[in-house]
N, C-alpha and C positions, 0 to 999 in steps of 0.2 A: 818433169819430166823424168828418169833418169832410176826409174822406180821398178822398171819391167825386169832386170834381173831380180830383184828382190821380192817381189809380187810371183815371177819365176820360179825361188826359191823357195818363197812359203806355201806354192800351191803345191810344189811335189813336196814339201816335209808333212803338209798334208796327207797329200794323197796315199803317202808312205805307212801315218800311222792308221789313217783309216781301213786299209786294205791286207793291212802288215801282221801278222797271229805273232802274238805271244804265249808264252809258256807261265801260268803263274803258280806260285809257291805257296799252293792258299796255307800252308802247313806256316810256312813265315808272316806271313800273312795274318795268320789267329795271334802265333807266338809275340812280334807288332802290335796289336792291337788289341792285349791284353794284357800289353804287360809286363812281361815274366819271358825273362829275354835273363841270358849269361853276363849279356854286354850291359845291364842296368844303368849299374853302378858305376860302368867306365863312361855312359851316356855321358850321365848326370858331370861328372868330374871334366871333361868336353866342355861345356858351356860356364864355368866355375868361374869369374873371376880373378888372375890370378894378385892380381893389387888390390883386393877387397880386404877391409880391414872387417880380423874376425872377435866379436866379440872377447873370444877366451887366444885373444893375442896378445904378447905380456909387452912385446914391444910398443903396442900400444897404447898402452898405461900413462908410457915417457912422452908424448907426445900431449896427451889430454892436458898435462897441467901446466 
């Protein structure tokens, strides 16, 4: 028991998604799919590990010895 509210909310959300209309920006979608974005280099930096040791990192040589 206790699923009544959760199920009602899921049903409400599903109906909103099914019957609502959204304006689609096809130009932005095309840019995203083709990978041609002005923020492309920024996106790569977003997922870069700040603690990863780079090959060109000079401080890393001190730790390998």
